[in-house]
C-alpha positions as CSV (number, residue, x, y, z in Angstrom):
1,M,27.2,-0.9,-16.2
2,S,26.9,1.2,-19.3
3,T,25.6,4.8,-19.2
4,P,22.2,5.2,-20.9
5,P,22.1,7.4,-24.0
6,H,21.5,11.0,-23.2
7,A,21.7,10.4,-19.5
8,D,23.8,13.5,-18.8
9,Q,21.4,15.7,-20.8
10,L,18.3,14.3,-19.2
11,G,20.0,14.7,-15.8
12,R,20.6,18.4,-16.5
13,I,17.0,18.9,-17.5
14,R,15.8,17.2,-14.2
15,H,18.2,19.5,-12.3
16,R,16.7,22.5,-14.0
17,V,13.2,21.3,-13.2
18,D,14.1,20.8,-9.5
19,Q,15.6,24.3,-9.3
20,R,12.6,25.9,-11.0
21,L,10.2,24.0,-8.8
22,G,12.0,25.4,-5.8
23,E,11.7,28.9,-7.1
24,L,8.0,28.4,-7.8
25,A,7.5,26.9,-4.4
26,D,8.9,30.1,-2.9
27,R,6.4,32.1,-4.9
28,Y,3.3,30.0,-4.2
29,C,3.7,28.2,-0.8
30,G,2.5,31.1,1.4
31,S,3.7,32.0,4.8
32,D,1.8,29.7,7.1
33,P,4.3,27.0,8.2
34,G,1.9,24.0,8.4
35,L,0.4,24.6,5.0
36,S,3.7,25.7,3.4
37,D,5.5,22.6,4.7
38,A,2.8,20.4,3.3
39,I,3.0,22.0,-0.2
40,R,6.7,21.9,-0.3
41,G,6.9,18.3,0.9
42,A,4.5,17.2,-1.8
43,L,6.2,19.1,-4.6
44,L,9.9,18.8,-3.7
45,S,10.1,15.3,-2.3
46,G,11.7,13.8,-5.4
47,G,10.5,11.6,-8.2
48,K,12.0,11.3,-11.7
49,R,10.2,14.4,-13.0
50,L,9.1,12.5,-16.1
51,R,6.2,14.8,-16.9
52,P,8.2,18.1,-17.0
53,V,11.0,16.3,-18.8
54,L,8.5,15.2,-21.5
55,T,7.4,18.8,-22.0
56,V,10.9,20.2,-22.2
57,V,12.3,17.5,-24.5
58,T,9.3,17.6,-26.8
59,C,9.6,21.3,-27.2
60,E,13.3,21.5,-27.5
61,D,13.5,18.6,-30.0
62,L,10.9,20.3,-32.2
63,G,13.0,23.5,-32.2
64,G,11.0,25.4,-29.5
65,P,12.2,27.5,-26.6
66,A,13.2,25.8,-23.4
67,G,12.1,28.6,-21.0
68,P,8.4,28.4,-21.3
69,A,8.5,24.6,-21.7
70,L,10.3,24.4,-18.4
71,D,7.6,26.4,-16.6
72,A,4.8,24.5,-18.3
73,G,6.4,21.2,-17.3
74,C,6.6,22.5,-13.7
75,A,3.0,23.4,-13.8
76,A,2.2,19.8,-14.8
77,E,4.4,18.5,-11.9
78,M,2.3,20.7,-9.6
79,V,-0.9,19.0,-10.9
80,H,0.8,15.6,-10.5
81,A,1.8,16.4,-6.9
82,A,-1.8,17.5,-6.1
83,S,-3.2,14.4,-7.6
84,L,-1.0,12.2,-5.5
85,I,-2.0,14.0,-2.3
86,L,-5.7,13.4,-3.2
87,D,-5.0,9.8,-4.4
88,D,-3.4,8.9,-1.0
89,L,-6.3,10.2,1.2
90,P,-8.1,7.7,3.4
91,C,-11.3,8.2,1.4
92,M,-9.4,7.1,-1.8
93,D,-6.4,4.7,-1.6
94,D,-5.6,5.4,2.1
95,A,-1.9,5.2,1.6
96,A,0.7,5.5,4.3
97,T,3.9,6.2,2.3
98,R,4.8,8.0,-0.9
99,R,8.3,8.3,-2.2
100,G,9.6,6.6,0.9
101,V,8.1,9.2,3.4
102,P,4.8,9.5,5.1
103,T,2.0,10.7,2.9
104,V,0.9,14.4,3.3
105,H,-2.3,13.6,5.2
106,R,-0.4,11.2,7.6
107,K,2.2,13.9,8.3
108,H,0.1,17.1,8.2
109,G,-3.5,16.0,8.6
110,E,-6.3,15.5,6.1
111,D,-7.5,19.1,6.2
112,T,-4.0,20.4,5.4
113,A,-3.5,17.8,2.7
114,I,-6.7,18.8,0.8
115,L,-5.8,22.5,1.1
116,A,-2.2,21.8,-0.1
117,A,-3.6,20.0,-3.2
118,I,-5.9,22.9,-4.0
119,A,-3.0,25.3,-3.6
120,L,-0.9,23.3,-6.0
121,L,-3.6,23.2,-8.6
122,S,-4.1,26.9,-8.3
123,A,-0.3,27.5,-8.6
124,A,-0.2,25.3,-11.7
125,F,-2.8,27.4,-13.5
126,S,-1.2,30.6,-12.3
127,T,2.1,29.5,-13.7
128,L,0.6,28.7,-17.1
129,G,-1.3,32.0,-17.2
130,S,1.8,34.0,-16.5
131,L,4.2,31.9,-18.6
132,R,7.4,33.8,-19.6
133,G,8.3,33.7,-23.2
134,A,4.9,32.7,-24.6
135,D,2.3,34.9,-26.2
136,A,-1.3,35.2,-25.0
137,N,-2.7,32.6,-27.5
138,T,-0.1,30.0,-26.5
139,R,-0.8,30.6,-22.8
140,S,-4.5,30.2,-23.4
141,E,-3.9,27.0,-25.3
142,L,-1.8,25.6,-22.6
143,T,-4.3,26.4,-19.9
144,R,-7.0,24.7,-22.0
145,I,-4.8,21.6,-22.4
146,M,-4.2,21.3,-18.7
147,A,-7.8,22.0,-17.7
148,D,-9.0,19.3,-20.1
149,A,-6.5,16.9,-18.6
150,V,-7.5,17.6,-15.0
151,G,-11.3,17.7,-15.3
152,T,-14.1,15.3,-16.2
153,G,-12.4,14.5,-19.5
154,G,-9.3,13.3,-17.6
155,L,-7.9,12.8,-14.1
156,V,-11.1,13.4,-12.2
157,T,-13.2,10.9,-14.1
158,G,-10.3,8.4,-14.2
159,Q,-9.9,8.5,-10.5
160,F,-13.7,8.3,-10.0
161,R,-14.0,5.2,-12.2
162,D,-10.8,3.6,-10.7
163,L,-12.2,3.9,-7.2
164,R,-15.5,2.2,-8.2
165,S,-14.0,-0.3,-10.6
166,G,-14.2,-3.2,-8.2
167,R,-17.8,-2.5,-7.0
168,S,-21.0,-3.8,-8.4
169,G,-22.4,-2.0,-11.5
170,P,-21.3,-1.7,-15.1
171,E,-17.8,-3.0,-15.7
172,Q,-15.3,-0.4,-16.6
173,D,-12.7,-1.0,-19.3
174,P,-9.3,-0.8,-17.6
175,A,-7.7,0.7,-20.7
176,T,-10.2,3.6,-20.7
177,V,-9.7,4.2,-17.0
178,N,-5.9,4.1,-17.5
179,A,-6.1,6.7,-20.3
180,L,-8.1,9.0,-18.1
181,K,-6.4,8.6,-14.8
182,T,-2.7,8.4,-16.0
183,G,-2.6,9.0,-19.7
184,S,-4.4,12.4,-19.6
185,L,-1.6,14.3,-17.8
186,I,1.1,12.6,-19.7
187,S,-0.7,13.5,-22.9
188,A,-1.0,17.1,-21.7
189,C,2.7,17.3,-21.0
190,V,3.6,16.2,-24.5
191,A,0.9,18.4,-26.1
192,M,2.1,21.5,-24.2
193,G,5.6,20.9,-25.6
194,G,4.2,20.7,-29.1
195,A,2.1,23.7,-28.6
196,I,5.0,25.9,-27.4
197,A,7.1,24.7,-30.3
198,R,4.2,25.5,-32.7
199,A,4.3,22.0,-34.1
200,D,2.1,21.4,-37.2
201,A,-1.0,19.3,-37.0
202,A,0.6,16.1,-38.3
203,R,3.3,16.2,-35.7
204,R,0.8,16.9,-33.0
205,R,-1.2,13.8,-34.0
206,Q,2.0,11.7,-33.8
207,L,2.8,13.2,-30.4
208,A,-0.7,12.4,-29.2
209,E,-0.3,8.8,-30.4
210,F,3.1,8.4,-28.6
211,A,1.6,9.9,-25.4
212,A,-1.4,7.6,-25.5
213,H,0.8,4.5,-25.7
214,L,3.1,5.8,-23.0
215,G,0.2,6.5,-20.6
216,Q,-1.1,3.0,-21.1
217,A,2.4,1.5,-20.6
218,F,3.0,3.6,-17.5
219,Q,-0.2,2.5,-15.7
220,L,0.3,-1.1,-16.6
221,F,3.8,-0.8,-15.2
222,D,2.4,0.7,-12.0
223,D,-0.1,-2.1,-11.7
224,L,2.7,-4.7,-12.1
225,L,4.8,-2.9,-9.4
226,D,1.8,-2.9,-7.1
227,Q,1.8,-6.7,-7.3
228,K,5.4,-7.5,-7.8
229,G,7.2,-4.7,-6.0
230,T,7.8,-3.9,-2.4
231,A,7.3,-0.7,-0.4
232,L,11.1,-0.5,-0.1
233,S,11.7,-0.7,-3.8
234,T,8.9,1.5,-4.9
235,G,8.9,4.0,-2.1
236,K,5.1,3.7,-1.7
237,D,2.4,1.3,-0.4
238,V,1.9,-1.8,-2.5
239,G,-1.1,-4.0,-2.8
240,K,-3.5,-1.0,-3.1
241,D,-5.1,-2.4,-6.3
242,V,-6.8,-5.3,-4.5
243,G,-10.4,-5.2,-5.4
244,K,-10.0,-2.9,-8.4
245,L,-10.6,-4.0,-12.0
246,T,-7.1,-3.7,-13.5
247,V,-5.7,-5.6,-16.5
248,M,-3.7,-7.6,-14.0
249,R,-6.8,-8.7,-12.1
250,R,-8.9,-9.4,-15.2
251,D,-6.3,-11.0,-17.4
252,G,-3.3,-11.9,-15.3
253,A,0.3,-10.6,-14.9
254,E,1.5,-12.2,-18.2
255,A,-1.2,-10.5,-20.2
256,A,-0.4,-7.2,-18.6
257,E,3.3,-7.6,-19.3
258,R,2.5,-8.4,-23.0
259,R,0.3,-5.4,-23.3
260,L,2.9,-3.2,-21.7
261,S,5.6,-4.4,-24.1
262,L,3.3,-3.8,-27.1
263,H,2.6,-0.2,-25.9
264,L,6.2,0.5,-25.3
265,D,7.2,-0.8,-28.8
266,A,4.5,1.4,-30.3
267,A,5.6,4.4,-28.4
268,H,9.2,3.9,-29.5
269,A,8.1,3.4,-33.1
270,T,6.3,6.7,-33.1
271,L,9.2,8.4,-31.5
272,E,11.6,7.1,-34.2
273,T,9.2,8.5,-36.8
274,L,9.2,11.9,-35.1
275,F,12.8,12.3,-33.9
276,G,14.8,9.5,-35.4
277,S,16.5,6.6,-33.6
278,N,18.4,7.0,-30.4
279,C,16.5,10.2,-29.5
280,R,16.4,11.8,-26.0
281,M,12.7,11.1,-25.5
282,A,13.2,7.4,-26.0
283,S,15.9,7.5,-23.3
284,A,13.7,9.4,-20.9
285,V,10.9,6.8,-21.4
286,D,13.2,3.8,-21.0
287,S,14.7,5.2,-17.8
288,V,11.4,4.6,-16.1
289,F,10.7,1.0,-17.1
290,V,13.5,-0.8,-15.3
291,A,12.1,-2.3,-12.1
292,I,10.9,-5.4,-14.0
293,P,13.8,-7.3,-15.7
294,Q,12.2,-7.7,-19.1
295,F,11.7,-4.0,-19.4
296,A,15.1,-3.0,-18.1
297,R,16.7,-1.7,-21.2
298,F,19.3,0.0,-19.0
299,G,20.7,-1.0,-15.6
300,I,19.2,1.9,-13.7
301,R,17.3,1.6,-10.4
302,Q,13.7,2.4,-10.9
303,A,12.2,5.3,-8.8
304,E,8.7,6.5,-8.8
305,A,8.1,9.0,-11.5
């Protein structure tokens, strides 16, 4: 089995992310054992750390500083962890497992899970507001980017529409829901990397185009895993999309796979324009899409990002 391009470099970035998340957890988890354990479990339980990797690699490959990009990416991972806690709640997807272990509400109770999610969101914005190595204008811009991604222009509305997509009423466009629910945070991670590196307007537009395609591809991939994967291979409950209006449900698996392939090709084309062929970002993207054979560019076992 050949080693993917840049695997060692990306592995080192993930290691730095994990170390920094541990340090930030020490700062923000508090001293109450039940709540602290829930926050730590949600934040430090693994994953491929795709979102902070996107922020760090975007910034570094545009010539920006790694330090503030690392902390901004960790803030995004806190938001992601909070969103998973809420997504798993009985009033939402009612999931039993996440990353191979019981979900936060199953282990610690619904009340603690909700409080842990709020604590992680608070920690994320505190991290951005006190970012080391960035001036006040950059910190303000990063805070705005993240707030827009979380609020009614992003995650919140995406989750709301996703939960109601299978009910009676106006039919939602799955691509729009995907862009809000999944794409908004991915786009924020890439945008923060560009902002810290002070990328010009043209490059920021290209970064936004790449991130939009990646967000669509990532959610389509997740939908396919929900139907084709197993709890053992994905580390989380499957079959949770039953009744929801996804591309899979509306158009079938083959159509979803075609759209996924088109979005991946478009994302790679944009990356080549930005960073050239065989860039680190392309390797980071490809390392995620390997659980379905036709998207396995490398022979790496897929793990939840």
